[in-house]
A tleap script that builds the chain and sets N, CA, C and O, in Angstrom:
source leaprc.protein.ff14SB
mol = sequence {
  NMET ILE SER GLN LYS GLU GLU LEU ASN LYS
  ILE SER ASP ASN TYR ILE VAL GLY GLU GLY
  ASN LYS HIE PHE PRO THR PHE GLU LEU PHE
  LEU ILE MET PHE SER ILE SER LEU SER ILE
  LEU LEU PHE ILE SER SER ASP THR LEU ASP
  PRO ASN GLY LYS LEU TYR SER ASN MET LEU
  LYS ILE MET SER GLN ASN MET TRP ALA LEU
  SER PHE PHE VAL ILE SER MET LEU LYS ALA
  VAL GLY LEU LEU PHE ASP LYS ARG GLN LEU
  ARG TYR ILE GLY ILE SER ALA SER CYS VAL
  LEU TYR PHE ILE LEU PHE VAL CYS TYR PHE
  SER ILE PHE PRO SER LEU GLY SER LEU PHE
  PHE PHE TRP LEU PHE VAL PHE SER GLY VAL
  SER ILE PRO LEU VAL LYS LYS THR GLY ILE
  CLYS
}
set mol.1.N position { 92.816 -23.057 43.266 }
set mol.1.CA position { 93.481 -22.886 44.539 }
set mol.1.C position { 93.460 -24.178 45.352 }
set mol.1.O position { 94.465 -24.554 45.954 }
set mol.2.N position { 92.315 -24.853 45.369 }
set mol.2.CA position { 92.196 -26.090 46.131 }
set mol.2.C position { 93.092 -27.171 45.530 }
set mol.2.O position { 93.729 -27.929 46.262 }
set mol.3.N position { 93.140 -27.242 44.232 }
set mol.3.CA position { 93.970 -28.274 43.611 }
set mol.3.C position { 95.453 -28.061 43.913 }
set mol.3.O position { 96.193 -29.033 44.069 }
set mol.4.N position { 95.896 -26.814 43.996 }
set mol.4.CA position { 97.290 -26.543 44.345 }
set mol.4.C position { 97.575 -26.967 45.781 }
set mol.4.O position { 98.633 -27.520 46.082 }
set mol.5.N position { 96.615 -26.698 46.660 }
set mol.5.CA position { 96.776 -27.091 48.065 }
set mol.5.C position { 96.843 -28.613 48.198 }
set mol.5.O position { 97.678 -29.143 48.931 }
set mol.6.N position { 95.963 -29.305 47.486 }
set mol.6.CA position { 95.978 -30.770 47.512 }
set mol.6.C position { 97.284 -31.306 46.950 }
set mol.6.O position { 97.844 -32.271 47.470 }
set mol.7.N position { 97.765 -30.677 45.888 }
set mol.7.CA position { 99.029 -31.105 45.290 }
set mol.7.C position { 100.194 -30.904 46.258 }
set mol.7.O position { 101.069 -31.762 46.370 }
set mol.8.N position { 100.200 -29.768 46.958 }
set mol.8.CA position { 101.247 -29.520 47.959 }
set mol.8.C position { 101.170 -30.528 49.106 }
set mol.8.O position { 102.200 -30.972 49.614 }
set mol.9.N position { 99.952 -30.888 49.515 }
set mol.9.CA position { 99.793 -31.895 50.570 }
set mol.9.C position { 100.341 -33.240 50.121 }
set mol.9.O position { 100.999 -33.929 50.902 }
set mol.10.N position { 100.084 -33.623 48.888 }
set mol.10.CA position { 100.605 -34.887 48.362 }
set mol.10.C position { 102.122 -34.871 48.326 }
set mol.10.O position { 102.772 -35.848 48.696 }
set mol.11.N position { 102.683 -33.752 47.875 }
set mol.11.CA position { 104.141 -33.634 47.809 }
set mol.11.C position { 104.744 -33.729 49.202 }
set mol.11.O position { 105.739 -34.424 49.406 }
set mol.12.N position { 104.133 -33.022 50.172 }
set mol.12.CA position { 104.682 -33.065 51.533 }
set mol.12.C position { 104.518 -34.450 52.148 }
set mol.12.O position { 105.408 -34.910 52.863 }
set mol.13.N position { 103.383 -35.134 51.884 }
set mol.13.CA position { 103.209 -36.503 52.381 }
set mol.13.C position { 104.255 -37.429 51.783 }
set mol.13.O position { 104.813 -38.268 52.491 }
set mol.14.N position { 104.528 -37.293 50.504 }
set mol.14.CA position { 105.552 -38.117 49.866 }
set mol.14.C position { 106.926 -37.818 50.426 }
set mol.14.O position { 107.761 -38.716 50.542 }
set mol.15.N position { 107.168 -36.571 50.773 }
set mol.15.CA position { 108.483 -36.226 51.323 }
set mol.15.C position { 108.675 -36.832 52.703 }
set mol.15.O position { 109.763 -37.303 53.037 }
set mol.16.N position { 107.610 -36.818 53.509 }
set mol.16.CA position { 107.731 -37.309 54.882 }
set mol.16.C position { 107.809 -38.828 54.931 }
set mol.16.O position { 108.712 -39.371 55.567 }
set mol.17.N position { 106.897 -39.521 54.282 }
set mol.17.CA position { 106.867 -40.988 54.364 }
set mol.17.C position { 106.769 -41.616 52.985 }
set mol.17.O position { 106.303 -42.749 52.863 }
set mol.18.N position { 107.184 -40.932 51.971 }
set mol.18.CA position { 106.993 -41.404 50.619 }
set mol.18.C position { 107.962 -42.472 50.194 }
set mol.18.O position { 108.860 -42.873 50.935 }
set mol.19.N position { 107.751 -42.922 48.972 }
set mol.19.CA position { 108.553 -43.998 48.407 }
set mol.19.C position { 110.030 -43.623 48.320 }
set mol.19.O position { 110.899 -44.467 48.541 }
set mol.20.N position { 110.313 -42.374 48.001 }
set mol.20.CA position { 111.699 -41.973 47.824 }
set mol.20.C position { 112.443 -41.698 49.119 }
set mol.20.O position { 113.671 -41.610 49.118 }
set mol.21.N position { 111.730 -41.563 50.209 }
set mol.21.CA position { 112.341 -41.202 51.487 }
set mol.21.C position { 111.965 -42.205 52.573 }
set mol.21.O position { 111.301 -41.852 53.548 }
set mol.22.N position { 112.376 -43.410 52.409 }
set mol.22.CA position { 112.025 -44.452 53.371 }
set mol.22.C position { 112.919 -44.367 54.602 }
set mol.22.O position { 114.088 -43.986 54.528 }
set mol.23.N position { 112.338 -44.729 55.718 }
set mol.23.CA position { 113.094 -44.776 56.962 }
set mol.23.C position { 113.932 -46.045 56.995 }
set mol.23.O position { 113.554 -47.066 56.421 }
set mol.24.N position { 115.058 -45.973 57.661 }
set mol.24.CA position { 115.935 -47.136 57.781 }
set mol.24.C position { 115.277 -48.165 58.702 }
set mol.24.O position { 114.811 -47.797 59.781 }
set mol.25.N position { 115.223 -49.441 58.313 }
set mol.25.CA position { 114.503 -50.476 59.078 }
set mol.25.C position { 115.347 -51.053 60.225 }
set mol.25.O position { 115.733 -52.221 60.186 }
set mol.26.N position { 115.624 -50.254 61.215 }
set mol.26.CA position { 116.496 -50.655 62.318 }
set mol.26.C position { 115.971 -51.890 63.045 }
set mol.26.O position { 116.723 -52.838 63.269 }
set mol.27.N position { 114.696 -51.891 63.414 }
set mol.27.CA position { 114.152 -53.031 64.148 }
set mol.27.C position { 114.159 -54.293 63.300 }
set mol.27.O position { 114.451 -55.380 63.797 }
set mol.28.N position { 113.841 -54.148 62.030 }
set mol.28.CA position { 113.843 -55.309 61.137 }
set mol.28.C position { 115.254 -55.889 61.004 }
set mol.28.O position { 115.422 -57.108 60.964 }
set mol.29.N position { 116.253 -55.031 60.937 }
set mol.29.CA position { 117.635 -55.520 60.892 }
set mol.29.C position { 118.010 -56.223 62.197 }
set mol.29.O position { 118.728 -57.222 62.185 }
set mol.30.N position { 117.521 -55.695 63.322 }
set mol.30.CA position { 117.740 -56.376 64.600 }
set mol.30.C position { 117.129 -57.778 64.562 }
set mol.30.O position { 117.762 -58.746 64.982 }
set mol.31.N position { 115.890 -57.883 64.054 }
set mol.31.CA position { 115.240 -59.196 63.962 }
set mol.31.C position { 116.032 -60.150 63.070 }
set mol.31.O position { 116.165 -61.333 63.382 }
set mol.32.N position { 116.558 -59.629 61.958 }
set mol.32.CA position { 117.348 -60.464 61.053 }
set mol.32.C position { 118.586 -60.984 61.765 }
set mol.32.O position { 118.870 -62.181 61.736 }
set mol.33.N position { 119.320 -60.082 62.402 }
set mol.33.CA position { 120.571 -60.487 63.078 }
set mol.33.C position { 120.292 -61.428 64.251 }
set mol.33.O position { 121.040 -62.380 64.476 }
set mol.34.N position { 119.226 -61.166 64.991 }
set mol.34.CA position { 118.873 -62.031 66.117 }
set mol.34.C position { 118.496 -63.425 65.624 }
set mol.34.O position { 118.920 -64.426 66.202 }
set mol.35.N position { 117.700 -63.490 64.557 }
set mol.35.CA position { 117.286 -64.785 64.005 }
set mol.35.C position { 118.474 -65.558 63.441 }
set mol.35.O position { 118.582 -66.768 63.641 }
set mol.36.N position { 119.357 -64.868 62.742 }
set mol.36.CA position { 120.557 -65.529 62.217 }
set mol.36.C position { 121.421 -66.050 63.361 }
set mol.36.O position { 121.927 -67.171 63.305 }
set mol.37.N position { 121.586 -65.235 64.396 }
set mol.37.CA position { 122.392 -65.651 65.554 }
set mol.37.C position { 121.795 -66.883 66.226 }
set mol.37.O position { 122.515 -67.819 66.574 }
set mol.38.N position { 120.471 -66.878 66.406 }
set mol.38.CA position { 119.817 -68.049 67.007 }
set mol.38.C position { 119.993 -69.287 66.141 }
set mol.38.O position { 120.265 -70.374 66.652 }
set mol.39.N position { 119.838 -69.124 64.837 }
set mol.39.CA position { 119.966 -70.296 63.963 }
set mol.39.C position { 121.401 -70.836 63.991 }
set mol.39.O position { 121.596 -72.051 64.017 }
set mol.40.N position { 122.386 -69.967 63.987 }
set mol.40.CA position { 123.784 -70.423 64.056 }
set mol.40.C position { 124.032 -71.154 65.362 }
set mol.40.O position { 124.625 -72.233 65.376 }
set mol.41.N position { 123.574 -70.561 66.467 }
set mol.41.CA position { 123.749 -71.200 67.776 }
set mol.41.C position { 123.108 -72.582 67.803 }
set mol.41.O position { 123.706 -73.538 68.297 }
set mol.42.N position { 121.895 -72.687 67.275 }
set mol.42.CA position { 121.192 -73.966 67.295 }
set mol.42.C position { 121.789 -74.976 66.324 }
set mol.42.O position { 121.726 -76.180 66.575 }
set mol.43.N position { 122.368 -74.510 65.219 }
set mol.43.CA position { 123.009 -75.422 64.266 }
set mol.43.C position { 124.345 -75.950 64.790 }
set mol.43.O position { 124.625 -77.140 64.645 }
set mol.44.N position { 125.175 -75.098 65.393 }
set mol.44.CA position { 126.532 -75.528 65.762 }
set mol.44.C position { 126.594 -76.265 67.096 }
set mol.44.O position { 127.514 -77.049 67.329 }
set mol.45.N position { 125.632 -76.020 67.962 }
set mol.45.CA position { 125.639 -76.688 69.256 }
set mol.45.C position { 124.432 -77.614 69.338 }
set mol.45.O position { 123.301 -77.168 69.527 }
set mol.46.N position { 124.690 -78.902 69.195 }
set mol.46.CA position { 123.591 -79.869 69.097 }
set mol.46.C position { 122.827 -80.078 70.403 }
set mol.46.O position { 121.735 -80.646 70.394 }
set mol.47.N position { 123.388 -79.625 71.520 }
set mol.47.CA position { 122.704 -79.828 72.806 }
set mol.47.C position { 122.254 -78.517 73.446 }
set mol.47.O position { 122.119 -78.437 74.667 }
set mol.48.N position { 122.021 -77.488 72.628 }
set mol.48.CA position { 121.548 -76.217 73.172 }
set mol.48.C position { 120.191 -76.387 73.839 }
set mol.48.O position { 119.971 -75.875 74.936 }
set mol.49.N position { 119.300 -77.087 73.201 }
set mol.49.CA position { 117.985 -77.349 73.772 }
set mol.49.C position { 118.028 -78.678 74.518 }
set mol.49.O position { 117.740 -79.735 73.956 }
set mol.50.N position { 118.389 -78.603 75.778 }
set mol.50.CA position { 118.521 -79.799 76.620 }
set mol.50.C position { 117.135 -80.363 76.929 }
set mol.50.O position { 116.319 -79.681 77.551 }
set mol.51.N position { 116.856 -81.600 76.505 }
set mol.51.CA position { 115.523 -82.174 76.732 }
set mol.51.C position { 115.208 -82.420 78.208 }
set mol.51.O position { 114.053 -82.680 78.549 }
set mol.52.N position { 116.206 -82.344 79.092 }
set mol.52.CA position { 115.960 -82.565 80.513 }
set mol.52.C position { 115.358 -81.341 81.200 }
set mol.52.O position { 114.735 -81.472 82.254 }
set mol.53.N position { 115.533 -80.170 80.625 }
set mol.53.CA position { 114.949 -78.961 81.193 }
set mol.53.C position { 113.499 -78.809 80.754 }
set mol.53.O position { 113.147 -79.152 79.625 }
set mol.54.N position { 112.652 -78.292 81.654 }
set mol.54.CA position { 111.226 -78.167 81.330 }
set mol.54.C position { 110.992 -77.236 80.141 }
set mol.54.O position { 110.201 -77.542 79.249 }
set mol.55.N position { 111.681 -76.108 80.138 }
set mol.55.CA position { 111.484 -75.140 79.061 }
set mol.55.C position { 111.832 -75.752 77.715 }
set mol.55.O position { 111.052 -75.675 76.766 }
set mol.56.N position { 112.997 -76.355 77.643 }
set mol.56.CA position { 113.449 -76.880 76.363 }
set mol.56.C position { 112.687 -78.131 75.961 }
set mol.56.O position { 112.539 -78.402 74.770 }
set mol.57.N position { 112.202 -78.896 76.926 }
set mol.57.CA position { 111.399 -80.062 76.557 }
set mol.57.C position { 110.087 -79.613 75.905 }
set mol.57.O position { 109.587 -80.273 74.994 }
set mol.58.N position { 109.530 -78.485 76.375 }
set mol.58.CA position { 108.323 -77.950 75.722 }
set mol.58.C position { 108.630 -77.500 74.298 }
set mol.58.O position { 107.841 -77.735 73.382 }
set mol.59.N position { 109.766 -76.859 74.119 }
set mol.59.CA position { 110.153 -76.416 72.779 }
set mol.59.C position { 110.394 -77.614 71.866 }
set mol.59.O position { 110.028 -77.588 70.691 }
set mol.60.N position { 111.010 -78.660 72.407 }
set mol.60.CA position { 111.305 -79.848 71.609 }
set mol.60.C position { 110.046 -80.648 71.291 }
set mol.60.O position { 110.036 -81.429 70.339 }
set mol.61.N position { 108.983 -80.464 72.075 }
set mol.61.CA position { 107.705 -81.095 71.742 }
set mol.61.C position { 107.102 -80.452 70.493 }
set mol.61.O position { 106.390 -81.102 69.728 }
set mol.62.N position { 107.395 -79.186 70.304 }
set mol.62.CA position { 106.869 -78.459 69.142 }
set mol.62.C position { 107.629 -78.846 67.888 }
set mol.62.O position { 107.022 -79.174 66.869 }
set mol.63.N position { 108.961 -78.810 67.954 }
set mol.63.CA position { 109.805 -79.245 66.832 }
set mol.63.C position { 111.215 -79.491 67.331 }
set mol.63.O position { 111.592 -79.042 68.413 }
set mol.64.N position { 111.987 -80.204 66.536 }
set mol.64.CA position { 113.356 -80.542 66.926 }
set mol.64.C position { 114.248 -79.307 66.895 }
set mol.64.O position { 113.886 -78.272 66.335 }
set mol.65.N position { 115.422 -79.437 67.509 }
set mol.65.CA position { 116.357 -78.317 67.533 }
set mol.65.C position { 116.767 -77.907 66.121 }
set mol.65.O position { 116.873 -76.715 65.830 }
set mol.66.N position { 116.996 -78.875 65.250 }
set mol.66.CA position { 117.357 -78.546 63.869 }
set mol.66.C position { 116.232 -77.800 63.151 }
set mol.66.O position { 116.500 -76.920 62.334 }
set mol.67.N position { 114.992 -78.140 63.446 }
set mol.67.CA position { 113.869 -77.436 62.826 }
set mol.67.C position { 113.734 -76.017 63.370 }
set mol.67.O position { 113.382 -75.099 62.629 }
set mol.68.N position { 114.015 -75.833 64.672 }
set mol.68.CA position { 114.044 -74.476 65.227 }
set mol.68.C position { 115.114 -73.665 64.500 }
set mol.68.O position { 114.869 -72.532 64.087 }
set mol.69.N position { 116.290 -74.247 64.347 }
set mol.69.CA position { 117.395 -73.548 63.673 }
set mol.69.C position { 117.023 -73.219 62.230 }
set mol.69.O position { 117.234 -72.097 61.770 }
set mol.70.N position { 116.475 -74.187 61.527 }
set mol.70.CA position { 116.083 -73.968 60.137 }
set mol.70.C position { 114.990 -72.899 60.036 }
set mol.70.O position { 115.017 -72.063 59.133 }
set mol.71.N position { 114.042 -72.928 60.953 }
set mol.71.CA position { 112.962 -71.937 60.955 }
set mol.71.C position { 113.518 -70.524 61.116 }
set mol.71.O position { 113.157 -69.619 60.363 }
set mol.72.N position { 114.398 -70.341 62.102 }
set mol.72.CA position { 114.985 -69.019 62.308 }
set mol.72.C position { 115.822 -68.587 61.106 }
set mol.72.O position { 115.822 -67.414 60.733 }
set mol.73.N position { 116.534 -69.539 60.504 }
set mol.73.CA position { 117.359 -69.203 59.344 }
set mol.73.C position { 116.494 -68.780 58.149 }
set mol.73.O position { 116.753 -67.754 57.519 }
set mol.74.N position { 115.477 -69.571 57.848 }
set mol.74.CA position { 114.608 -69.265 56.702 }
set mol.74.C position { 113.911 -67.918 56.904 }
set mol.74.O position { 113.821 -67.114 55.976 }
set mol.75.N position { 113.426 -67.682 58.107 }
set mol.75.CA position { 112.738 -66.419 58.397 }
set mol.75.C position { 113.690 -65.237 58.251 }
set mol.75.O position { 113.315 -64.201 57.702 }
set mol.76.N position { 114.909 -65.387 58.736 }
set mol.76.CA position { 115.870 -64.283 58.608 }
set mol.76.C position { 116.229 -64.047 57.150 }
set mol.76.O position { 116.407 -62.900 56.740 }
set mol.77.N position { 116.338 -65.104 56.363 }
set mol.77.CA position { 116.665 -64.938 54.940 }
set mol.77.C position { 115.507 -64.302 54.163 }
set mol.77.O position { 115.735 -63.521 53.239 }
set mol.78.N position { 114.265 -64.635 54.536 }
set mol.78.CA position { 113.120 -63.992 53.890 }
set mol.78.C position { 113.179 -62.476 54.089 }
set mol.78.O position { 112.997 -61.701 53.149 }
set mol.79.N position { 113.438 -62.077 55.334 }
set mol.79.CA position { 113.497 -60.646 55.630 }
set mol.79.C position { 114.705 -59.995 54.952 }
set mol.79.O position { 114.593 -58.899 54.404 }
set mol.80.N position { 115.850 -60.663 54.986 }
set mol.80.CA position { 117.068 -60.087 54.394 }
set mol.80.C position { 116.946 -59.949 52.882 }
set mol.80.O position { 117.277 -58.900 52.330 }
set mol.81.N position { 116.479 -60.985 52.214 }
set mol.81.CA position { 116.307 -60.927 50.757 }
set mol.81.C position { 115.249 -59.876 50.394 }
set mol.81.O position { 115.403 -59.139 49.421 }
set mol.82.N position { 114.190 -59.820 51.180 }
set mol.82.CA position { 113.162 -58.814 50.957 }
set mol.82.C position { 113.702 -57.401 51.069 }
set mol.82.O position { 113.333 -56.522 50.289 }
set mol.83.N position { 114.579 -57.186 52.042 }
set mol.83.CA position { 115.199 -55.861 52.188 }
set mol.83.C position { 116.157 -55.564 51.044 }
set mol.83.O position { 116.129 -54.475 50.471 }
set mol.84.N position { 117.002 -56.527 50.716 }
set mol.84.CA position { 118.016 -56.294 49.679 }
set mol.84.C position { 117.412 -56.022 48.308 }
set mol.84.O position { 117.904 -55.175 47.563 }
set mol.85.N position { 116.348 -56.741 47.979 }
set mol.85.CA position { 115.751 -56.618 46.650 }
set mol.85.C position { 114.432 -55.851 46.659 }
set mol.85.O position { 113.697 -55.853 45.672 }
set mol.86.N position { 114.139 -55.194 47.784 }
set mol.86.CA position { 112.937 -54.371 47.924 }
set mol.86.C position { 111.671 -55.148 47.585 }
set mol.86.O position { 110.825 -54.680 46.823 }
set mol.87.N position { 111.553 -56.345 48.164 }
set mol.87.CA position { 110.382 -57.213 47.971 }
set mol.87.C position { 109.553 -57.194 49.258 }
set mol.87.O position { 109.849 -57.905 50.218 }
set mol.88.N position { 108.524 -56.374 49.252 }
set mol.88.CA position { 107.708 -56.212 50.460 }
set mol.88.C position { 107.057 -57.501 50.906 }
set mol.88.O position { 106.986 -57.773 52.104 }
set mol.89.N position { 106.576 -58.308 49.963 }
set mol.89.CA position { 105.873 -59.547 50.322 }
set mol.89.C position { 106.773 -60.461 51.149 }
set mol.89.O position { 106.322 -61.046 52.134 }
set mol.90.N position { 108.036 -60.587 50.760 }
set mol.90.CA position { 108.959 -61.428 51.528 }
set mol.90.C position { 109.153 -60.873 52.938 }
set mol.90.O position { 109.227 -61.621 53.913 }
set mol.91.N position { 109.232 -59.562 53.021 }
set mol.91.CA position { 109.394 -58.933 54.339 }
set mol.91.C position { 108.152 -59.155 55.202 }
set mol.91.O position { 108.269 -59.466 56.388 }
set mol.92.N position { 106.955 -58.997 54.608 }
set mol.92.CA position { 105.713 -59.245 55.357 }
set mol.92.C position { 105.674 -60.683 55.871 }
set mol.92.O position { 105.353 -60.925 57.035 }
set mol.93.N position { 105.998 -61.623 55.006 }
set mol.93.CA position { 105.981 -63.036 55.394 }
set mol.93.C position { 107.007 -63.296 56.493 }
set mol.93.O position { 106.707 -63.971 57.478 }
set mol.94.N position { 108.219 -62.761 56.325 }
set mol.94.CA position { 109.277 -62.975 57.317 }
set mol.94.C position { 108.939 -62.400 58.674 }
set mol.94.O position { 109.140 -63.055 59.696 }
set mol.95.N position { 108.424 -61.175 58.694 }
set mol.95.CA position { 108.083 -60.563 59.982 }
set mol.95.C position { 106.884 -61.262 60.609 }
set mol.95.O position { 106.850 -61.446 61.826 }
set mol.96.N position { 105.912 -61.649 59.814 }
set mol.96.CA position { 104.753 -62.374 60.348 }
set mol.96.C position { 105.172 -63.720 60.935 }
set mol.96.O position { 104.698 -64.114 62.001 }
set mol.97.N position { 106.056 -64.416 60.240 }
set mol.97.CA position { 106.553 -65.694 60.762 }
set mol.97.C position { 107.365 -65.473 62.031 }
set mol.97.O position { 107.310 -66.290 62.950 }
set mol.98.N position { 108.115 -64.383 62.093 }
set mol.98.CA position { 108.840 -64.040 63.323 }
set mol.98.C position { 107.863 -63.856 64.475 }
set mol.98.O position { 108.113 -64.314 65.591 }
set mol.99.N position { 106.750 -63.183 64.198 }
set mol.99.CA position { 105.711 -62.999 65.226 }
set mol.99.C position { 105.261 -64.341 65.789 }
set mol.99.O position { 105.159 -64.522 67.003 }
set mol.100.N position { 105.000 -65.259 64.900 }
set mol.100.CA position { 104.514 -66.576 65.325 }
set mol.100.C position { 105.575 -67.277 66.180 }
set mol.100.O position { 105.269 -67.786 67.258 }
set mol.101.N position { 106.820 -67.301 65.698 }
set mol.101.CA position { 107.873 -67.979 66.465 }
set mol.101.C position { 108.111 -67.326 67.819 }
set mol.101.O position { 108.270 -68.022 68.822 }
set mol.102.N position { 108.137 -65.999 67.860 }
set mol.102.CA position { 108.376 -65.314 69.138 }
set mol.102.C position { 107.211 -65.508 70.095 }
set mol.102.O position { 107.416 -65.561 71.308 }
set mol.103.N position { 105.994 -65.613 69.576 }
set mol.103.CA position { 104.860 -65.898 70.443 }
set mol.103.C position { 104.975 -67.306 71.022 }
set mol.103.O position { 104.715 -67.519 72.207 }
set mol.104.N position { 105.359 -68.253 70.195 }
set mol.104.CA position { 105.553 -69.633 70.682 }
set mol.104.C position { 106.620 -69.662 71.770 }
set mol.104.O position { 106.444 -70.310 72.802 }
set mol.105.N position { 107.728 -68.959 71.537 }
set mol.105.CA position { 108.797 -68.921 72.550 }
set mol.105.C position { 108.323 -68.232 73.821 }
set mol.105.O position { 108.660 -68.662 74.924 }
set mol.106.N position { 107.549 -67.170 73.676 }
set mol.106.CA position { 106.986 -66.507 74.854 }
set mol.106.C position { 106.139 -67.477 75.665 }
set mol.106.O position { 106.283 -67.554 76.885 }
set mol.107.N position { 105.261 -68.215 75.002 }
set mol.107.CA position { 104.382 -69.167 75.702 }
set mol.107.C position { 105.215 -70.254 76.376 }
set mol.107.O position { 104.938 -70.630 77.515 }
set mol.108.N position { 106.237 -70.762 75.675 }
set mol.108.CA position { 107.102 -71.790 76.271 }
set mol.108.C position { 107.789 -71.264 77.521 }
set mol.108.O position { 107.816 -71.944 78.547 }
set mol.109.N position { 108.336 -70.072 77.446 }
set mol.109.CA position { 109.020 -69.488 78.604 }
set mol.109.C position { 108.040 -69.178 79.730 }
set mol.109.O position { 108.294 -69.508 80.888 }
set mol.110.N position { 106.927 -68.549 79.390 }
set mol.110.CA position { 105.982 -68.107 80.411 }
set mol.110.C position { 105.279 -69.276 81.085 }
set mol.110.O position { 104.934 -69.187 82.263 }
set mol.111.N position { 105.061 -70.372 80.361 }
set mol.111.CA position { 104.357 -71.517 80.944 }
set mol.111.C position { 105.187 -72.215 82.012 }
set mol.111.O position { 104.629 -72.846 82.911 }
set mol.112.N position { 106.502 -72.113 81.930 }
set mol.112.CA position { 107.373 -72.740 82.929 }
set mol.112.C position { 107.608 -71.796 84.099 }
set mol.112.O position { 107.397 -72.160 85.255 }
set mol.113.N position { 108.042 -70.590 83.792 }
set mol.113.CA position { 108.258 -69.579 84.826 }
set mol.113.C position { 108.367 -68.211 84.156 }
set mol.113.O position { 109.093 -68.052 83.175 }
set mol.114.N position { 107.650 -67.234 84.682 }
set mol.114.CA position { 107.798 -65.881 84.136 }
set mol.114.C position { 109.229 -65.391 84.414 }
set mol.114.O position { 109.678 -65.373 85.560 }
set mol.115.N position { 109.912 -65.006 83.375 }
set mol.115.CA position { 111.310 -64.605 83.530 }
set mol.115.C position { 111.634 -63.487 82.554 }
set mol.115.O position { 110.770 -63.023 81.810 }
set mol.116.N position { 112.886 -63.063 82.567 }
set mol.116.CA position { 113.331 -62.059 81.608 }
set mol.116.C position { 113.186 -62.582 80.181 }
set mol.116.O position { 112.859 -61.824 79.268 }
set mol.117.N position { 113.429 -63.871 79.993 }
set mol.117.CA position { 113.275 -64.468 78.671 }
set mol.117.C position { 111.847 -64.367 78.163 }
set mol.117.O position { 111.620 -64.072 76.990 }
set mol.118.N position { 110.871 -64.616 79.055 }
set mol.118.CA position { 109.478 -64.513 78.628 }
set mol.118.C position { 109.126 -63.077 78.275 }
set mol.118.O position { 108.402 -62.834 77.309 }
set mol.119.N position { 109.631 -62.127 79.050 }
set mol.119.CA position { 109.385 -60.715 78.722 }
set mol.119.C position { 110.031 -60.341 77.396 }
set mol.119.O position { 109.423 -59.659 76.571 }
set mol.120.N position { 111.260 -60.790 77.197 }
set mol.120.CA position { 111.976 -60.475 75.963 }
set mol.120.C position { 111.229 -60.995 74.744 }
set mol.120.O position { 111.035 -60.254 73.781 }
set mol.121.N position { 110.809 -62.251 74.768 }
set mol.121.CA position { 110.106 -62.820 73.613 }
set mol.121.C position { 108.707 -62.229 73.458 }
set mol.121.O position { 108.203 -62.128 72.339 }
set mol.122.N position { 108.071 -61.836 74.565 }
set mol.122.CA position { 106.783 -61.163 74.463 }
set mol.122.C position { 106.926 -59.845 73.704 }
set mol.122.O position { 106.144 -59.561 72.797 }
set mol.123.N position { 107.921 -59.044 74.074 }
set mol.123.CA position { 108.087 -57.750 73.416 }
set mol.123.C position { 108.600 -57.903 71.987 }
set mol.123.O position { 108.285 -57.071 71.136 }
set mol.124.N position { 109.376 -58.936 71.706 }
set mol.124.CA position { 109.737 -59.202 70.314 }
set mol.124.C position { 108.489 -59.520 69.500 }
set mol.124.O position { 108.339 -59.051 68.372 }
set mol.125.N position { 107.602 -60.312 70.075 }
set mol.125.CA position { 106.335 -60.637 69.419 }
set mol.125.C position { 105.521 -59.365 69.160 }
set mol.125.O position { 105.040 -59.152 68.047 }
set mol.126.N position { 105.368 -58.526 70.181 }
set mol.126.CA position { 104.554 -57.304 70.056 }
set mol.126.C position { 105.132 -56.366 69.003 }
set mol.126.O position { 104.415 -55.905 68.114 }
set mol.127.N position { 106.440 -56.081 69.106 }
set mol.127.CA position { 107.020 -55.118 68.182 }
set mol.127.C position { 107.184 -55.684 66.774 }
set mol.127.O position { 107.209 -54.924 65.806 }
set mol.128.N position { 107.295 -56.989 66.648 }
set mol.128.CA position { 107.273 -57.582 65.304 }
set mol.128.C position { 105.911 -57.347 64.676 }
set mol.128.O position { 105.812 -56.987 63.503 }
set mol.129.N position { 104.871 -57.551 65.454 }
set mol.129.CA position { 103.521 -57.307 64.948 }
set mol.129.C position { 103.288 -55.853 64.598 }
set mol.129.O position { 102.674 -55.545 63.577 }
set mol.130.N position { 103.777 -54.960 65.442 }
set mol.130.CA position { 103.623 -53.531 65.187 }
set mol.130.C position { 104.399 -53.109 63.941 }
set mol.130.O position { 103.978 -52.193 63.234 }
set mol.131.N position { 105.515 -53.758 63.668 }
set mol.131.CA position { 106.352 -53.348 62.539 }
set mol.131.C position { 105.840 -53.856 61.188 }
set mol.131.O position { 106.329 -53.411 60.149 }
set mol.132.N position { 104.885 -54.762 61.174 }
set mol.132.CA position { 104.371 -55.290 59.900 }
set mol.132.C position { 103.819 -54.177 59.002 }
set mol.132.O position { 104.200 -54.106 57.834 }
set mol.133.N position { 102.931 -53.300 59.508 }
set mol.133.CA position { 102.433 -52.260 58.603 }
set mol.133.C position { 103.483 -51.212 58.232 }
set mol.133.O position { 103.279 -50.444 57.291 }
set mol.134.N position { 104.592 -51.169 58.951 }
set mol.134.CA position { 105.624 -50.177 58.659 }
set mol.134.C position { 106.562 -50.602 57.531 }
set mol.134.O position { 107.430 -49.834 57.117 }
set mol.135.N position { 106.386 -51.816 57.039 }
set mol.135.CA position { 107.257 -52.308 55.956 }
set mol.135.C position { 107.215 -51.368 54.761 }
set mol.135.O position { 108.244 -51.115 54.134 }
set mol.136.N position { 106.031 -50.847 54.441 }
set mol.136.CA position { 105.912 -49.978 53.274 }
set mol.136.C position { 106.592 -48.624 53.464 }
set mol.136.O position { 106.832 -47.907 52.493 }
set mol.137.N position { 106.906 -48.270 54.723 }
set mol.137.CA position { 107.535 -46.982 54.995 }
set mol.137.C position { 109.026 -47.094 55.272 }
set mol.137.O position { 109.691 -46.089 55.520 }
set mol.138.N position { 109.555 -48.318 55.230 }
set mol.138.CA position { 110.973 -48.512 55.529 }
set mol.138.C position { 111.650 -49.215 54.370 }
set mol.138.O position { 110.993 -49.859 53.552 }
set mol.139.N position { 112.942 -49.091 54.306 }
set mol.139.CA position { 113.712 -49.758 53.264 }
set mol.139.C position { 115.155 -49.304 53.270 }
set mol.139.O position { 115.515 -48.357 53.970 }
set mol.140.N position { 115.984 -49.982 52.487 }
set mol.140.CA position { 117.383 -49.593 52.407 }
set mol.140.C position { 117.749 -49.032 51.040 }
set mol.140.O position { 118.897 -48.652 50.812 }
set mol.141.N position { 116.788 -48.976 50.134 }
set mol.141.CA position { 117.044 -48.414 48.798 }
set mol.141.C position { 116.436 -47.044 48.686 }
set mol.141.O position { 116.543 -46.406 47.639 }
savepdb mol mol.pdb
quit
């Protein structure tokens, strides 16, 4: 009797959050699209990060505009390829790297003036971190 109950619990757990029934990774797709958009913006407009502004001069002290663009592009591709080919490790790396970049942007924004931008990057950092353990429960396959 106990073994049947345990078996039913396993079946119900697999049905709710199991391998065959993954939740759609909405937030992760948002991060991918946001990162791709940022990288495109930074690649096509060479003066997006104006060195005369305090905020952007802090960002440019960390790395050049092209490196910011490349970083966002590589991170978005890690997450996208990980989703397409069901490679959790790539997704973990991509989301973790997103956490780091969004935290850096939060600090850059907040150190100059607390603004909507600082709040936005703070919450991107927080929810990116929260979504790391959820990688195993989400997917598109």
